[in-house]
C-alpha positions in Angstrom: 46.7 -29.6 -64.7 49.7 -30.6 -62.7 52.8 -31.6 -64.6 51.2 -31.1 -67.9 53.1 -29.7 -70.8 51.7 -26.4 -72.2 52.7 -24.4 -75.3 53.6 -20.7 -74.7 54.4 -18.2 -77.3 54.4 -14.4 -77.6 52.1 -12.3 -79.8 53.0 -8.7 -79.7 52.4 -7.5 -76.1 50.8 -10.8 -74.9 51.9 -14.3 -74.0 49.6 -17.0 -75.2 49.4 -20.4 -73.3 47.6 -23.4 -74.7 46.8 -26.8 -73.2 47.3 -29.4 -76.0 45.2 -31.9 -74.1 42.1 -29.6 -73.8 42.7 -27.0 -76.5 42.0 -24.3 -73.9 43.9 -21.0 -74.5 44.7 -18.1 -72.2 46.6 -14.9 -72.2 48.9 -12.9 -69.9 51.3 -10.0 -69.9 54.1 -12.4 -68.8 54.6 -16.1 -69.6 54.0 -16.9 -65.9 50.8 -15.0 -65.9 49.6 -16.7 -69.0 50.3 -20.2 -67.5 48.6 -19.2 -64.2 45.5 -18.0 -66.2 45.6 -21.2 -68.2 45.6 -23.3 -65.1 42.5 -21.6 -63.9 40.8 -21.8 -67.3 41.5 -25.6 -67.5 40.1 -26.1 -64.0 36.9 -24.4 -65.1 36.8 -26.3 -68.4 37.1 -29.6 -66.5 34.2 -28.7 -64.2 32.0 -28.4 -67.3 33.7 -31.2 -69.3 35.0 -33.7 -66.8 37.8 -36.2 -67.9 36.4 -39.7 -68.4 39.8 -41.4 -68.6 
């Protein structure tokens, strides 16, 4: 997920990060934590659904 744009927004006490390419979403108490969690979630997603392009 290197150099990939992600969308981050705040919902009450949580930050939500989303990968537009995969649709994977993750949460964190800070924006940085949400992005770090998203990176891990996208890695796991790509293990199950490898990129074909």
